[in-house]
Backbone as JSON Lines, residues from 0, in Angstrom:
{"i":0,"aa":"M","n":[0.82,-1.39,0.02],"ca":[-0.12,0.24,-0.05],"c":[0.88,1.45,-0.17]}
{"i":1,"aa":"Q","n":[2.12,1.35,0.74],"ca":[2.85,2.46,0.66],"c":[3.5,2.61,-0.72]}
{"i":2,"aa":"I","n":[3.75,1.64,-1.39],"ca":[4.37,1.78,-2.79],"c":[3.12,2.65,-3.62]}
{"i":3,"aa":"A","n":[2.04,2.36,-3.78],"ca":[0.89,2.89,-4.35],"c":[1.02,4.56,-4.12]}
{"i":4,"aa":"R","n":[0.95,4.75,-2.4],"ca":[1.11,6.23,-1.94],"c":[2.1,6.73,-2.43]}
{"i":5,"aa":"N","n":[3.26,6.16,-2.64],"ca":[4.4,7.09,-2.82],"c":[4.46,7.24,-4.33]}
{"i":6,"aa":"T","n":[4.1,6.12,-5.2],"ca":[3.72,6.35,-6.66],"c":[2.8,7.71,-6.88]}
{"i":7,"aa":"L","n":[1.59,7.85,-6.09],"ca":[0.76,8.82,-6.33],"c":[1.28,10.39,-5.94]}
{"i":8,"aa":"L","n":[2.0,10.03,-5.09],"ca":[2.72,11.29,-4.41],"c":[3.58,11.82,-5.26]}
{"i":9,"aa":"F","n":[4.49,11.03,-6.2],"ca":[5.69,11.19,-7.12],"c":[4.89,12.0,-8.05]}
{"i":10,"aa":"F","n":[3.67,11.6,-8.86],"ca":[3.07,12.03,-9.86],"c":[2.32,13.31,-9.44]}
{"i":11,"aa":"Q","n":[1.8,13.36,-8.26],"ca":[1.17,14.77,-8.12],"c":[2.13,15.77,-7.9]}
{"i":12,"aa":"K","n":[3.47,15.51,-7.41],"ca":[4.68,16.56,-7.4],"c":[5.05,16.84,-8.85]}
{"i":13,"aa":"H","n":[5.28,15.69,-9.58],"ca":[5.93,15.86,-11.05],"c":[4.92,15.96,-11.94]}
{"i":14,"aa":"G","n":[3.97,15.62,-12.07],"ca":[3.03,15.2,-13.31],"c":[2.05,15.99,-13.49]}
{"i":15,"aa":"Y","n":[1.38,16.75,-12.33],"ca":[0.71,17.63,-12.5],"c":[0.74,19.11,-12.8]}
{"i":16,"aa":"H","n":[1.85,19.34,-13.21],"ca":[2.45,20.77,-13.46],"c":[2.37,20.76,-15.04]}
{"i":17,"aa":"V","n":[1.87,19.94,-15.81],"ca":[1.85,19.89,-17.36],"c":[1.19,21.2,-17.56]}
{"i":18,"aa":"C","n":[-0.18,20.96,-17.29],"ca":[-1.11,22.32,-17.76],"c":[-0.67,23.43,-17.28]}
{"i":19,"aa":"Q","n":[0.06,23.53,-16.04],"ca":[0.54,24.92,-15.57],"c":[1.9,25.29,-16.5]}
{"i":20,"aa":"R","n":[2.73,24.42,-17.07],"ca":[3.82,24.63,-17.71],"c":[3.46,25.03,-18.99]}
{"i":21,"aa":"I","n":[2.3,24.52,-19.51],"ca":[1.74,24.8,-20.91],"c":[1.08,26.33,-20.9]}
{"i":22,"aa":"A","n":[0.73,26.66,-19.94],"ca":[-0.21,27.77,-19.65],"c":[1.01,29.0,-19.65]}
{"i":23,"aa":"D","n":[2.11,28.82,-18.96],"ca":[3.07,29.63,-18.8],"c":[3.83,29.84,-19.95]}
{"i":24,"aa":"R","n":[3.95,29.07,-20.61],"ca":[4.42,29.07,-22.39],"c":[3.36,29.75,-23.16]}
{"i":25,"aa":"L","n":[2.15,29.7,-23.04],"ca":[1.23,30.31,-23.65],"c":[0.87,31.81,-23.3]}
{"i":26,"aa":"G","n":[1.14,31.97,-22.09],"ca":[0.83,33.29,-21.64],"c":[-0.52,33.11,-21.11]}
{"i":27,"aa":"I","n":[-1.29,32.4,-20.8],"ca":[-2.76,32.44,-20.6],"c":[-2.77,31.59,-19.02]}
{"i":28,"aa":"R","n":[-3.84,31.57,-18.72],"ca":[-4.1,30.97,-16.94],"c":[-4.33,29.49,-17.32]}
{"i":29,"aa":"A","n":[-3.8,28.82,-16.14],"ca":[-3.82,27.1,-16.08],"c":[-5.34,26.52,-16.11]}
{"i":30,"aa":"K","n":[-6.0,27.39,-15.82],"ca":[-7.56,26.66,-15.68],"c":[-8.0,26.86,-17.1]}
{"i":31,"aa":"I","n":[-7.82,27.74,-17.98],"ca":[-8.16,27.72,-19.22],"c":[-7.63,26.36,-19.94]}
{"i":32,"aa":"V","n":[-6.41,26.22,-19.72],"ca":[-5.78,24.66,-20.44],"c":[-6.24,23.54,-20.05]}
{"i":33,"aa":"R","n":[-6.59,23.41,-18.65],"ca":[-7.27,22.37,-17.99],"c":[-8.72,22.03,-18.46]}
{"i":34,"aa":"T","n":[-9.65,23.17,-18.54],"ca":[-10.82,22.85,-19.23],"c":[-10.68,22.79,-20.56]}
{"i":35,"aa":"T","n":[-9.97,23.26,-21.33],"ca":[-9.68,22.94,-22.95],"c":[-9.49,21.35,-23.13]}
{"i":36,"aa":"F","n":[-8.58,21.11,-22.17],"ca":[-8.26,19.54,-22.15],"c":[-9.57,18.54,-21.88]}
{"i":37,"aa":"M","n":[-10.17,19.22,-20.64],"ca":[-11.48,18.41,-20.59],"c":[-12.28,18.18,-21.36]}
{"i":38,"aa":"Y","n":[-12.68,19.66,-22.13],"ca":[-13.81,19.62,-23.07],"c":[-13.38,18.86,-24.38]}
{"i":39,"aa":"L","n":[-12.17,18.93,-24.7],"ca":[-11.29,18.01,-26.02],"c":[-11.61,16.55,-25.52]}
{"i":40,"aa":"T","n":[-11.46,16.11,-24.47],"ca":[-11.54,14.74,-24.17],"c":[-12.78,14.33,-24.24]}
{"i":41,"aa":"F","n":[-14.07,15.5,-23.77],"ca":[-15.14,14.9,-24.19],"c":[-15.73,14.73,-25.58]}
{"i":42,"aa":"V","n":[-15.07,15.82,-26.35],"ca":[-15.65,15.79,-27.74],"c":[-14.93,14.64,-28.34]}
{"i":43,"aa":"T","n":[-13.72,14.26,-28.1],"ca":[-13.06,13.1,-28.81],"c":[-13.82,11.87,-28.47]}
{"i":44,"aa":"V","n":[-14.15,11.52,-27.11],"ca":[-15.22,10.45,-27.04],"c":[-16.06,10.32,-27.47]}
{"i":45,"aa":"G","n":[-16.95,11.55,-27.52],"ca":[-18.23,11.76,-28.08],"c":[-18.39,11.32,-29.78]}
{"i":46,"aa":"F","n":[-17.07,11.97,-30.09],"ca":[-17.07,11.72,-31.73],"c":[-17.06,10.34,-32.32]}
{"i":47,"aa":"G","n":[-16.25,9.62,-31.44],"ca":[-16.1,8.22,-31.6],"c":[-17.27,7.32,-31.53]}
{"i":48,"aa":"F","n":[-18.24,7.8,-30.67],"ca":[-19.55,7.22,-30.16],"c":[-20.39,7.58,-31.02]}
{"i":49,"aa":"A","n":[-20.14,8.75,-31.71],"ca":[-21.03,9.32,-32.99],"c":[-21.04,8.54,-33.97]}
{"i":50,"aa":"L","n":[-19.7,8.4,-34.47],"ca":[-19.07,7.67,-35.3],"c":[-19.63,6.37,-35.31]}
{"i":51,"aa":"Y","n":[-19.59,5.5,-34.47],"ca":[-20.19,4.25,-34.14],"c":[-21.59,3.94,-34.17]}
{"i":52,"aa":"L","n":[-22.3,5.05,-33.93],"ca":[-23.97,5.19,-33.94],"c":[-23.99,5.0,-35.71]}
{"i":53,"aa":"F","n":[-23.51,6.14,-36.28],"ca":[-23.45,6.51,-37.71],"c":[-23.38,4.89,-38.29]}
{"i":54,"aa":"M","n":[-22.2,4.58,-38.12],"ca":[-21.96,3.31,-38.81],"c":[-22.79,2.15,-38.47]}
{"i":55,"aa":"A","n":[-23.3,2.17,-37.51],"ca":[-24.26,0.9,-37.21],"c":[-25.57,1.24,-37.89]}
{"i":56,"aa":"F","n":[-26.13,2.41,-38.13],"ca":[-27.2,3.06,-38.82],"c":[-26.95,2.86,-40.14]}
{"i":57,"aa":"W","n":[-25.89,3.15,-40.9],"ca":[-25.4,2.89,-42.3],"c":[-25.56,1.51,-42.63]}
{"i":58,"aa":"M","n":[-25.04,0.57,-41.6],"ca":[-25.14,-0.82,-42.0],"c":[-26.5,-1.48,-42.08]}
{"i":59,"aa":"R","n":[-27.22,-0.91,-41.02],"ca":[-28.67,-1.37,-41.03],"c":[-29.32,-0.74,-42.31]}
{"i":60,"aa":"I","n":[-29.38,0.3,-42.85],"ca":[-29.81,0.66,-43.94],"c":[-29.47,-0.03,-45.16]}
{"i":61,"aa":"K","n":[-28.32,-0.35,-45.32],"ca":[-27.63,-0.88,-46.31],"c":[-28.06,-2.58,-46.38]}
{"i":62,"aa":"D","n":[-28.0,-3.07,-45.17],"ca":[-28.96,-4.62,-45.29],"c":[-30.36,-4.71,-45.42]}
{"i":63,"aa":"I","n":[-31.0,-3.48,-45.23],"ca":[-32.56,-3.45,-45.61],"c":[-32.72,-3.01,-46.94]}
{"i":64,"aa":"I","n":[-31.84,-2.53,-47.64],"ca":[-31.94,-2.02,-49.01],"c":[-31.46,-3.3,-49.88]}
{"i":65,"aa":"Y","n":[-30.21,-3.94,-49.41],"ca":[-29.71,-4.71,-50.3],"c":[-29.64,-6.09,-49.47]}
{"i":66,"aa":"T","n":[-30.89,-6.81,-49.72],"ca":[-31.08,-8.19,-49.1],"c":[-30.55,-9.15,-49.98]}
{"i":67,"aa":"K","n":[-29.93,-10.08,-49.27],"ca":[-29.18,-10.94,-50.19],"c":[-30.37,-12.31,-50.35]}
{"i":68,"aa":"R","n":[-30.55,-12.76,-51.37],"ca":[-31.64,-13.92,-51.81],"c":[-30.49,-14.88,-51.87]}
{"i":69,"aa":"S","n":[-31.27,-16.23,-51.53],"ca":[-30.8,-17.37,-51.33],"c":[-30.71,-18.17,-52.98]}
{"i":70,"aa":"S","n":[-31.72,-17.7,-53.35],"ca":[-31.93,-18.55,-54.93],"c":[-32.72,-17.31,-55.8]}
{"i":71,"aa":"V","n":[-32.49,-17.92,-57.25],"ca":[-33.2,-17.11,-58.19],"c":[-34.83,-16.97,-57.86]}
{"i":72,"aa":"F","n":[-35.34,-17.85,-57.47],"ca":[-36.85,-18.1,-57.37],"c":[-37.6,-17.48,-56.19]}
{"i":73,"aa":"D","n":[-36.71,-16.53,-55.41],"ca":[-37.01,-16.16,-54.26],"c":[-37.35,-14.32,-54.86]}
{"i":74,"aa":"L","n":[-37.68,-14.08,-55.71],"ca":[-37.87,-12.95,-56.41],"c":[-39.58,-12.63,-55.74]}
């Protein structure tokens, strides 16, 4: 348990300053960078889910329009 706590403390000390460093380099507040990353995460996950739904819908329409016939006499 102590190893997990030490690892968490290490990442909190050294890893969470990424947004602050980016904000300092761009000359804006860190809060804006954090919220931008958060919104971009939601958009990219939402885009993947929307693409999945579109593909499922398109495949369903394709199956309805182009039905496969097992023989010539199924007209």
